[in-house]
A tleap script that builds the chain and sets N, CA, C and O, in Angstrom:
source leaprc.protein.ff14SB
mol = sequence {
  NMET TYR LYS GLN LEU PRO HIE GLY ILE LYS
  MET LYS ILE SER ARG SER ILE MET GLU SER
  PHE LYS GLN TYR MET SER ASP ILE GLU TRP
  ASN VAL GLU LYS CYS LYS ILE GLU ASP TYR
  THR GLU TYR TRP GLN ARG TYR VAL VAL ASN
  HIE SER LYS TRP LEU ASP GLU LEU GLU GLU
  ASP VAL ARG GLN ASN PRO LEU PHE HIE GLU
  GLU LEU ALA ILE ARG ILE THR GLU LYS VAL
  ASN GLN LEU LEU ASN GLU ASP PRO THR GLU
  LYS GLN LEU GLU SER LEU GLN GLU LEU ASP
  ALA SER LEU LEU CYS THR CYS LYS LEU GLU
  ALA CGLU
}
set mol.1.N position { 112.225 -116.513 53.081 }
set mol.1.CA position { 111.339 -116.327 53.862 }
set mol.1.C position { 111.607 -115.164 54.749 }
set mol.1.O position { 110.659 -114.481 55.136 }
set mol.2.N position { 113.109 -114.827 55.181 }
set mol.2.CA position { 113.163 -113.548 55.987 }
set mol.2.C position { 113.183 -112.746 55.175 }
set mol.2.O position { 113.132 -111.637 55.706 }
set mol.3.N position { 113.250 -112.675 53.739 }
set mol.3.CA position { 113.560 -111.454 53.072 }
set mol.3.C position { 111.923 -111.004 53.134 }
set mol.3.O position { 111.640 -109.807 53.081 }
set mol.4.N position { 111.043 -111.864 53.230 }
set mol.4.CA position { 109.821 -111.469 52.943 }
set mol.4.C position { 109.132 -110.737 54.141 }
set mol.4.O position { 108.089 -110.114 53.940 }
set mol.5.N position { 109.786 -110.811 55.581 }
set mol.5.CA position { 109.422 -110.079 56.789 }
set mol.5.C position { 109.342 -108.698 56.186 }
set mol.5.O position { 109.849 -108.243 55.161 }
set mol.6.N position { 108.444 -108.074 57.245 }
set mol.6.CA position { 108.219 -106.454 57.014 }
set mol.6.C position { 109.444 -105.781 57.509 }
set mol.6.O position { 110.012 -106.162 58.532 }
set mol.7.N position { 109.814 -104.885 56.865 }
set mol.7.CA position { 111.199 -104.182 57.211 }
set mol.7.C position { 111.358 -103.867 58.716 }
set mol.7.O position { 112.452 -104.035 59.254 }
set mol.8.N position { 110.291 -103.413 59.407 }
set mol.8.CA position { 110.348 -103.139 60.829 }
set mol.8.C position { 110.897 -104.320 61.767 }
set mol.8.O position { 111.623 -104.247 62.758 }
set mol.9.N position { 110.277 -105.508 61.093 }
set mol.9.CA position { 110.689 -106.507 61.941 }
set mol.9.C position { 112.225 -107.422 61.505 }
set mol.9.O position { 112.825 -108.256 62.183 }
set mol.10.N position { 112.469 -107.017 60.455 }
set mol.10.CA position { 113.924 -107.376 60.258 }
set mol.10.C position { 114.855 -106.502 60.601 }
set mol.10.O position { 116.018 -106.907 60.590 }
set mol.11.N position { 114.582 -105.094 60.987 }
set mol.11.CA position { 115.275 -104.150 61.725 }
set mol.11.C position { 115.341 -104.467 63.312 }
set mol.11.O position { 116.339 -104.318 64.016 }
set mol.12.N position { 114.078 -104.934 63.726 }
set mol.12.CA position { 114.034 -105.405 65.127 }
set mol.12.C position { 115.115 -106.819 65.489 }
set mol.12.O position { 115.766 -106.987 66.520 }
set mol.13.N position { 115.053 -107.571 64.477 }
set mol.13.CA position { 115.766 -108.881 64.349 }
set mol.13.C position { 117.263 -108.143 64.530 }
set mol.13.O position { 117.948 -108.416 65.515 }
set mol.14.N position { 117.685 -107.273 63.602 }
set mol.14.CA position { 119.161 -106.909 63.438 }
set mol.14.C position { 119.721 -106.193 64.757 }
set mol.14.O position { 120.889 -106.170 65.145 }
set mol.15.N position { 118.752 -105.695 65.263 }
set mol.15.CA position { 118.826 -104.612 66.844 }
set mol.15.C position { 119.330 -105.867 67.749 }
set mol.15.O position { 120.411 -105.922 68.334 }
set mol.16.N position { 118.188 -106.989 67.736 }
set mol.16.CA position { 118.532 -108.057 68.954 }
set mol.16.C position { 119.600 -108.778 68.551 }
set mol.16.O position { 120.238 -109.265 69.485 }
set mol.17.N position { 119.963 -108.982 67.577 }
set mol.17.CA position { 121.389 -109.377 67.217 }
set mol.17.C position { 122.471 -108.571 67.606 }
set mol.17.O position { 123.453 -109.135 68.087 }
set mol.18.N position { 122.465 -107.666 67.513 }
set mol.18.CA position { 123.701 -106.630 68.104 }
set mol.18.C position { 123.605 -106.160 69.228 }
set mol.18.O position { 124.621 -105.805 69.826 }
set mol.19.N position { 122.469 -106.056 69.735 }
set mol.19.CA position { 122.241 -105.965 71.151 }
set mol.19.C position { 122.670 -107.267 72.051 }
set mol.19.O position { 123.416 -107.042 73.004 }
set mol.20.N position { 122.341 -108.314 71.863 }
set mol.20.CA position { 122.689 -109.454 72.397 }
set mol.20.C position { 124.202 -109.798 72.029 }
set mol.20.O position { 124.978 -110.323 72.827 }
set mol.21.N position { 124.441 -109.531 71.058 }
set mol.21.CA position { 125.887 -109.807 71.010 }
set mol.21.C position { 127.163 -108.938 71.464 }
set mol.21.O position { 128.334 -109.317 71.456 }
set mol.22.N position { 126.749 -107.896 71.793 }
set mol.22.CA position { 127.038 -106.984 72.737 }
set mol.22.C position { 127.465 -107.350 74.044 }
set mol.22.O position { 128.637 -107.473 74.398 }
set mol.23.N position { 126.455 -107.517 74.736 }
set mol.23.CA position { 126.104 -108.322 75.877 }
set mol.23.C position { 126.946 -109.455 76.009 }
set mol.23.O position { 127.805 -109.436 76.891 }
set mol.24.N position { 126.828 -110.453 75.257 }
set mol.24.CA position { 127.523 -111.667 75.055 }
set mol.24.C position { 128.936 -111.637 75.351 }
set mol.24.O position { 129.602 -112.343 76.108 }
set mol.25.N position { 129.345 -110.419 74.397 }
set mol.25.CA position { 130.822 -110.293 74.415 }
set mol.25.C position { 131.088 -109.666 75.761 }
set mol.25.O position { 132.025 -110.100 76.431 }
set mol.26.N position { 130.425 -108.796 76.157 }
set mol.26.CA position { 130.919 -108.173 77.591 }
set mol.26.C position { 130.885 -109.325 78.748 }
set mol.26.O position { 131.647 -109.547 79.689 }
set mol.27.N position { 129.823 -109.897 78.346 }
set mol.27.CA position { 129.813 -111.222 79.706 }
set mol.27.C position { 131.180 -112.040 79.775 }
set mol.27.O position { 131.564 -112.587 80.808 }
set mol.28.N position { 131.896 -112.068 78.529 }
set mol.28.CA position { 132.671 -113.136 78.317 }
set mol.28.C position { 134.111 -112.264 78.195 }
set mol.28.O position { 135.178 -112.722 77.787 }
set mol.29.N position { 133.829 -110.735 78.708 }
set mol.29.CA position { 135.120 -110.015 78.816 }
set mol.29.C position { 135.861 -109.800 77.505 }
set mol.29.O position { 137.071 -109.577 77.479 }
set mol.30.N position { 135.055 -109.878 76.353 }
set mol.30.CA position { 135.883 -109.805 75.379 }
set mol.30.C position { 136.898 -110.380 74.587 }
set mol.30.O position { 137.579 -109.999 73.636 }
set mol.31.N position { 136.767 -111.745 75.476 }
set mol.31.CA position { 137.914 -112.753 75.156 }
set mol.31.C position { 137.481 -113.553 74.337 }
set mol.31.O position { 136.450 -114.184 74.571 }
set mol.32.N position { 138.264 -113.717 73.059 }
set mol.32.CA position { 137.825 -114.068 71.508 }
set mol.32.C position { 138.056 -116.079 71.776 }
set mol.32.O position { 137.583 -116.991 71.097 }
set mol.33.N position { 138.820 -116.137 72.830 }
set mol.33.CA position { 139.075 -117.551 73.003 }
set mol.33.C position { 137.790 -118.012 73.349 }
set mol.33.O position { 137.329 -118.885 72.613 }
set mol.34.N position { 136.964 -117.551 74.494 }
set mol.34.CA position { 135.932 -118.078 74.808 }
set mol.34.C position { 134.511 -117.699 74.065 }
set mol.34.O position { 133.367 -118.001 74.407 }
set mol.35.N position { 134.968 -116.940 72.940 }
set mol.35.CA position { 133.630 -116.874 72.050 }
set mol.35.C position { 133.311 -117.924 71.147 }
set mol.35.O position { 134.196 -118.223 70.345 }
set mol.36.N position { 132.318 -118.501 71.108 }
set mol.36.CA position { 131.711 -119.839 70.468 }
set mol.36.C position { 130.339 -119.343 69.862 }
set mol.36.O position { 129.496 -118.852 70.613 }
set mol.37.N position { 130.132 -119.457 68.621 }
set mol.37.CA position { 128.715 -119.195 68.086 }
set mol.37.C position { 127.760 -119.900 68.476 }
set mol.37.O position { 126.627 -119.421 68.436 }
set mol.38.N position { 127.984 -121.267 68.969 }
set mol.38.CA position { 126.641 -121.971 69.468 }
set mol.38.C position { 126.557 -121.445 70.975 }
set mol.38.O position { 125.392 -121.434 71.371 }
set mol.39.N position { 127.403 -121.047 71.829 }
set mol.39.CA position { 127.055 -120.384 73.189 }
set mol.39.C position { 126.383 -118.929 72.535 }
set mol.39.O position { 125.250 -118.740 72.978 }
set mol.40.N position { 126.740 -118.123 71.805 }
set mol.40.CA position { 126.306 -116.951 71.390 }
set mol.40.C position { 124.533 -117.205 70.913 }
set mol.40.O position { 123.522 -116.759 71.454 }
set mol.41.N position { 124.661 -117.990 69.843 }
set mol.41.CA position { 123.267 -118.381 69.683 }
set mol.41.C position { 122.249 -118.965 70.891 }
set mol.41.O position { 121.038 -118.754 70.823 }
set mol.42.N position { 122.703 -119.533 71.727 }
set mol.42.CA position { 122.010 -119.716 73.170 }
set mol.42.C position { 121.523 -118.675 73.836 }
set mol.42.O position { 120.421 -118.531 74.364 }
set mol.43.N position { 122.638 -117.802 73.752 }
set mol.43.CA position { 122.511 -116.515 74.360 }
set mol.43.C position { 121.641 -115.682 73.972 }
set mol.43.O position { 120.969 -115.107 74.828 }
set mol.44.N position { 121.388 -115.344 72.258 }
set mol.44.CA position { 120.524 -114.762 71.544 }
set mol.44.C position { 119.140 -115.168 71.588 }
set mol.44.O position { 118.259 -114.313 71.503 }
set mol.45.N position { 118.831 -116.552 71.730 }
set mol.45.CA position { 117.797 -117.016 71.852 }
set mol.45.C position { 117.078 -116.536 73.254 }
set mol.45.O position { 115.904 -116.232 73.468 }
set mol.46.N position { 118.070 -116.577 74.013 }
set mol.46.CA position { 117.103 -116.194 75.589 }
set mol.46.C position { 117.148 -114.612 75.615 }
set mol.46.O position { 116.597 -114.043 76.557 }
set mol.47.N position { 117.724 -113.938 74.715 }
set mol.47.CA position { 117.701 -112.329 74.824 }
set mol.47.C position { 116.094 -112.193 74.183 }
set mol.47.O position { 115.192 -111.515 74.674 }
set mol.48.N position { 116.010 -113.117 72.833 }
set mol.48.CA position { 114.878 -112.671 72.041 }
set mol.48.C position { 113.678 -113.191 73.217 }
set mol.48.O position { 112.752 -112.425 73.484 }
set mol.49.N position { 113.764 -114.311 73.767 }
set mol.49.CA position { 112.712 -114.310 74.289 }
set mol.49.C position { 112.553 -113.680 75.656 }
set mol.49.O position { 111.472 -113.899 76.203 }
set mol.50.N position { 113.328 -113.027 76.229 }
set mol.50.CA position { 113.069 -112.080 77.342 }
set mol.50.C position { 113.189 -110.845 77.019 }
set mol.50.O position { 112.886 -110.038 77.898 }
set mol.51.N position { 113.485 -110.509 76.180 }
set mol.51.CA position { 113.694 -108.917 75.946 }
set mol.51.C position { 113.059 -108.344 74.289 }
set mol.51.O position { 112.611 -107.207 74.137 }
set mol.52.N position { 113.122 -109.156 73.403 }
set mol.52.CA position { 112.289 -108.754 72.132 }
set mol.52.C position { 110.894 -108.953 72.053 }
set mol.52.O position { 110.509 -110.016 72.540 }
set mol.53.N position { 109.870 -108.071 71.476 }
set mol.53.CA position { 108.624 -108.326 71.099 }
set mol.53.C position { 108.254 -108.883 69.878 }
set mol.53.O position { 107.155 -109.387 69.647 }
set mol.54.N position { 109.702 -108.732 68.664 }
set mol.54.CA position { 109.366 -108.676 67.268 }
set mol.54.C position { 108.749 -110.389 67.554 }
set mol.54.O position { 107.523 -110.460 67.458 }
set mol.55.N position { 109.278 -111.374 67.799 }
set mol.55.CA position { 108.876 -112.772 68.121 }
set mol.55.C position { 107.446 -112.898 68.113 }
set mol.55.O position { 106.990 -113.714 67.312 }
set mol.56.N position { 106.520 -112.165 68.947 }
set mol.56.CA position { 105.548 -111.958 68.961 }
set mol.56.C position { 104.653 -111.493 67.617 }
set mol.56.O position { 103.452 -111.661 67.408 }
set mol.57.N position { 105.534 -110.935 66.896 }
set mol.57.CA position { 104.563 -110.157 65.958 }
set mol.57.C position { 104.881 -111.407 64.672 }
set mol.57.O position { 104.365 -111.167 63.580 }
set mol.58.N position { 105.681 -112.659 64.800 }
set mol.58.CA position { 105.703 -113.335 63.555 }
set mol.58.C position { 104.528 -114.176 63.561 }
set mol.58.O position { 104.010 -114.544 64.615 }
set mol.59.N position { 104.107 -114.479 62.466 }
set mol.59.CA position { 102.934 -115.902 62.516 }
set mol.59.C position { 103.817 -117.159 62.915 }
set mol.59.O position { 104.983 -117.436 62.638 }
set mol.60.N position { 102.865 -117.816 63.655 }
set mol.60.CA position { 103.281 -119.093 64.182 }
set mol.60.C position { 104.100 -120.135 63.036 }
set mol.60.O position { 105.058 -120.881 63.241 }
set mol.61.N position { 103.241 -119.845 61.609 }
set mol.61.CA position { 103.769 -120.809 60.772 }
set mol.61.C position { 105.162 -120.671 60.395 }
set mol.61.O position { 105.886 -121.630 60.128 }
set mol.62.N position { 105.575 -119.269 60.378 }
set mol.62.CA position { 106.925 -118.589 59.971 }
set mol.62.C position { 108.010 -119.008 61.367 }
set mol.62.O position { 109.137 -119.449 61.139 }
set mol.63.N position { 107.570 -118.833 62.603 }
set mol.63.CA position { 108.218 -119.255 63.674 }
set mol.63.C position { 108.568 -120.864 63.485 }
set mol.63.O position { 109.735 -121.234 63.614 }
set mol.64.N position { 107.585 -121.741 63.197 }
set mol.64.CA position { 107.862 -122.966 63.103 }
set mol.64.C position { 108.678 -123.421 61.824 }
set mol.64.O position { 109.272 -124.477 62.044 }
set mol.65.N position { 108.856 -122.959 60.649 }
set mol.65.CA position { 109.231 -122.910 59.558 }
set mol.65.C position { 111.071 -123.197 59.513 }
set mol.65.O position { 111.906 -122.302 59.645 }
set mol.66.N position { 111.317 -124.386 59.335 }
set mol.66.CA position { 112.923 -124.736 59.007 }
set mol.66.C position { 113.505 -123.574 58.246 }
set mol.66.O position { 114.547 -122.962 58.482 }
set mol.67.N position { 112.693 -123.408 57.360 }
set mol.67.CA position { 113.865 -122.770 56.371 }
set mol.67.C position { 113.969 -120.990 56.911 }
set mol.67.O position { 114.845 -120.198 56.562 }
set mol.68.N position { 112.917 -120.734 57.747 }
set mol.68.CA position { 113.041 -119.500 58.519 }
set mol.68.C position { 114.339 -119.567 59.450 }
set mol.68.O position { 115.015 -118.549 59.592 }
set mol.69.N position { 114.697 -120.786 60.099 }
set mol.69.CA position { 115.551 -120.723 61.342 }
set mol.69.C position { 116.917 -120.683 60.213 }
set mol.69.O position { 117.828 -119.910 60.508 }
set mol.70.N position { 117.038 -121.426 59.068 }
set mol.70.CA position { 118.191 -121.382 58.307 }
set mol.70.C position { 118.427 -119.960 57.915 }
set mol.70.O position { 119.539 -119.465 58.099 }
set mol.71.N position { 117.578 -119.361 57.455 }
set mol.71.CA position { 117.724 -117.850 56.957 }
set mol.71.C position { 118.243 -117.169 57.973 }
set mol.71.O position { 119.230 -116.455 57.796 }
set mol.72.N position { 117.607 -117.306 59.268 }
set mol.72.CA position { 118.000 -116.350 60.398 }
set mol.72.C position { 119.293 -116.676 61.047 }
set mol.72.O position { 119.833 -115.816 61.743 }
set mol.73.N position { 119.865 -117.894 60.876 }
set mol.73.CA position { 121.090 -118.595 61.393 }
set mol.73.C position { 122.279 -117.434 60.528 }
set mol.73.O position { 123.213 -116.731 60.914 }
set mol.74.N position { 121.543 -117.751 59.020 }
set mol.74.CA position { 122.579 -116.851 58.184 }
set mol.74.C position { 122.579 -115.594 58.294 }
set mol.74.O position { 123.644 -115.004 58.110 }
set mol.75.N position { 121.476 -114.910 58.598 }
set mol.75.CA position { 121.475 -113.660 59.125 }
set mol.75.C position { 122.091 -113.323 60.429 }
set mol.75.O position { 122.592 -112.200 60.486 }
set mol.76.N position { 122.146 -113.926 61.291 }
set mol.76.CA position { 122.959 -113.839 62.332 }
set mol.76.C position { 124.487 -114.029 62.331 }
set mol.76.O position { 125.189 -113.414 63.134 }
set mol.77.N position { 125.114 -115.071 61.226 }
set mol.77.CA position { 126.394 -114.890 61.187 }
set mol.77.C position { 126.947 -113.836 60.211 }
set mol.77.O position { 128.129 -113.489 60.211 }
set mol.78.N position { 125.856 -113.275 59.248 }
set mol.78.CA position { 126.330 -112.319 58.659 }
set mol.78.C position { 126.552 -110.900 59.625 }
set mol.78.O position { 127.486 -110.135 59.386 }
set mol.79.N position { 125.702 -110.682 60.597 }
set mol.79.CA position { 125.536 -109.515 61.219 }
set mol.79.C position { 126.707 -109.639 62.161 }
set mol.79.O position { 127.358 -108.604 62.306 }
set mol.80.N position { 127.065 -110.611 62.770 }
set mol.80.CA position { 128.128 -110.808 63.988 }
set mol.80.C position { 129.321 -110.624 63.150 }
set mol.80.O position { 130.033 -109.750 63.646 }
set mol.81.N position { 129.848 -111.149 61.990 }
set mol.81.CA position { 130.855 -111.092 61.317 }
set mol.81.C position { 131.091 -109.393 60.782 }
set mol.81.O position { 132.229 -108.928 60.707 }
set mol.82.N position { 129.785 -108.526 60.413 }
set mol.82.CA position { 129.932 -107.239 60.187 }
set mol.82.C position { 130.518 -106.383 61.522 }
set mol.82.O position { 131.420 -105.547 61.464 }
set mol.83.N position { 129.721 -106.833 62.852 }
set mol.83.CA position { 130.085 -106.282 63.907 }
set mol.83.C position { 131.662 -106.179 64.160 }
set mol.83.O position { 132.279 -105.136 64.375 }
set mol.84.N position { 132.213 -107.537 64.087 }
set mol.84.CA position { 133.524 -107.963 64.429 }
set mol.84.C position { 134.450 -107.542 63.408 }
set mol.84.O position { 135.656 -107.701 63.602 }
set mol.85.N position { 133.955 -106.939 62.167 }
set mol.85.CA position { 134.849 -106.542 61.473 }
set mol.85.C position { 134.787 -104.926 60.937 }
set mol.85.O position { 135.365 -104.449 59.960 }
set mol.86.N position { 133.917 -104.267 61.879 }
set mol.86.CA position { 133.823 -102.733 61.710 }
set mol.86.C position { 134.509 -102.151 62.394 }
set mol.86.O position { 134.182 -101.969 63.567 }
set mol.87.N position { 135.976 -101.551 61.767 }
set mol.87.CA position { 136.732 -100.882 62.421 }
set mol.87.C position { 136.174 -99.749 63.543 }
set mol.87.O position { 135.109 -99.147 63.406 }
set mol.88.N position { 137.175 -99.561 64.774 }
set mol.88.CA position { 136.718 -98.620 65.429 }
set mol.88.C position { 136.712 -97.079 64.852 }
set mol.88.O position { 137.364 -96.817 63.841 }
set mol.89.N position { 136.048 -96.202 65.448 }
set mol.89.CA position { 136.175 -95.048 64.457 }
set mol.89.C position { 137.335 -94.285 65.274 }
set mol.89.O position { 137.556 -94.620 66.438 }
set mol.90.N position { 138.191 -93.094 64.561 }
set mol.90.CA position { 138.811 -92.105 65.257 }
set mol.90.C position { 138.627 -91.844 66.434 }
set mol.90.O position { 139.486 -92.004 67.301 }
set mol.91.N position { 137.317 -91.342 66.659 }
set mol.91.CA position { 137.062 -90.686 68.117 }
set mol.91.C position { 137.062 -91.909 69.190 }
set mol.91.O position { 137.347 -91.650 70.359 }
set mol.92.N position { 136.758 -93.183 68.817 }
set mol.92.CA position { 136.792 -94.277 69.678 }
set mol.92.C position { 138.327 -94.549 69.940 }
set mol.92.O position { 138.810 -94.762 71.053 }
set mol.93.N position { 138.877 -94.517 68.990 }
set mol.93.CA position { 140.604 -94.893 69.546 }
set mol.93.C position { 140.981 -93.958 70.079 }
set mol.93.O position { 141.622 -94.244 71.090 }
set mol.94.N position { 140.863 -92.530 69.813 }
set mol.94.CA position { 141.605 -91.434 70.633 }
set mol.94.C position { 140.912 -91.452 72.165 }
set mol.94.O position { 141.556 -91.242 73.193 }
set mol.95.N position { 140.027 -91.632 72.134 }
set mol.95.CA position { 139.388 -91.771 73.760 }
set mol.95.C position { 139.632 -93.187 74.453 }
set mol.95.O position { 139.599 -93.231 75.682 }
set mol.96.N position { 139.888 -94.410 73.679 }
set mol.96.CA position { 140.460 -95.461 74.106 }
set mol.96.C position { 141.993 -94.911 74.734 }
set mol.96.O position { 142.243 -95.090 75.926 }
set mol.97.N position { 143.002 -94.215 73.801 }
set mol.97.CA position { 144.260 -93.783 74.104 }
set mol.97.C position { 144.212 -92.595 75.338 }
set mol.97.O position { 145.233 -92.426 76.005 }
set mol.98.N position { 143.258 -91.958 75.556 }
set mol.98.CA position { 143.136 -91.397 76.678 }
set mol.98.C position { 143.060 -92.072 77.997 }
set mol.98.O position { 143.653 -91.715 79.015 }
set mol.99.N position { 142.148 -93.235 77.848 }
set mol.99.CA position { 141.992 -93.824 79.098 }
set mol.99.C position { 143.262 -94.811 79.290 }
set mol.99.O position { 143.795 -95.203 80.328 }
set mol.100.N position { 143.494 -95.016 78.246 }
set mol.100.CA position { 144.913 -96.164 78.712 }
set mol.100.C position { 145.542 -96.442 77.533 }
set mol.100.O position { 144.695 -96.954 76.801 }
set mol.101.N position { 146.822 -96.353 76.852 }
set mol.101.CA position { 147.226 -96.670 75.983 }
set mol.101.C position { 147.895 -97.795 75.492 }
set mol.101.O position { 148.528 -97.963 74.450 }
set mol.102.N position { 147.553 -98.789 76.755 }
set mol.102.CA position { 147.793 -100.231 76.344 }
set mol.102.C position { 146.377 -100.972 76.069 }
set mol.102.O position { 146.242 -102.195 76.039 }
set mol.103.N position { 145.406 -100.077 75.886 }
set mol.103.CA position { 144.103 -100.986 75.069 }
set mol.103.C position { 144.132 -101.304 73.875 }
set mol.103.O position { 144.537 -100.476 73.058 }
set mol.104.N position { 143.836 -102.206 73.583 }
set mol.104.CA position { 143.957 -102.272 71.923 }
set mol.104.C position { 142.162 -102.917 71.497 }
set mol.104.O position { 141.738 -103.924 72.064 }
set mol.105.N position { 141.535 -102.358 70.736 }
set mol.105.CA position { 140.355 -102.856 70.354 }
set mol.105.C position { 140.649 -103.268 68.708 }
set mol.105.O position { 141.406 -102.718 67.908 }
set mol.106.N position { 139.748 -104.453 68.528 }
set mol.106.CA position { 139.707 -105.010 67.424 }
set mol.106.C position { 138.587 -104.337 66.403 }
set mol.106.O position { 138.754 -104.369 65.184 }
set mol.107.N position { 137.627 -103.828 66.918 }
set mol.107.CA position { 136.202 -103.882 66.138 }
set mol.107.C position { 135.382 -102.526 67.009 }
set mol.107.O position { 135.498 -102.145 68.174 }
set mol.108.N position { 134.651 -102.100 66.031 }
set mol.108.CA position { 134.169 -100.925 66.755 }
set mol.108.C position { 133.207 -100.894 68.225 }
set mol.108.O position { 133.083 -100.081 69.141 }
set mol.109.N position { 132.701 -102.037 67.955 }
set mol.109.CA position { 131.516 -102.539 68.925 }
set mol.109.C position { 132.643 -102.844 70.568 }
set mol.109.O position { 132.317 -102.623 71.735 }
set mol.110.N position { 133.826 -103.340 70.092 }
set mol.110.CA position { 134.400 -103.517 71.373 }
set mol.110.C position { 134.938 -102.411 71.789 }
set mol.110.O position { 135.168 -102.382 72.998 }
set mol.111.N position { 135.276 -101.288 71.049 }
set mol.111.CA position { 135.909 -99.911 71.524 }
set mol.111.C position { 134.738 -99.368 72.285 }
set mol.111.O position { 134.897 -98.871 73.401 }
set mol.112.N position { 133.566 -99.451 71.708 }
set mol.112.CA position { 132.004 -98.906 72.252 }
set mol.112.C position { 132.228 -99.351 73.584 }
set mol.112.O position { 131.359 -99.193 74.442 }
savepdb mol mol.pdb
quit
């Protein structure tokens, strides 16, 4: 069901996952011990309702379909894993070293 969505809507969904995750992690000060997927999922739902227009672009039967929600949960997990496993760029690492040699970032998103 998710795969049948128009490309533009899938891009907007991915962008909402990335932006909300970045904000969520910033809110918990990148403390991985505080990071819980259940908390992030609630955070993402609020973000979508308050900041995303793609939800209004979905037909009601899609929004209500449990299969869509299952596939969406899989997409969220995939995207979060991708974000957390993307290495910081050399430029980001150099900038961080200039700021504070004691800073240690584990992924590109955190370095940003």
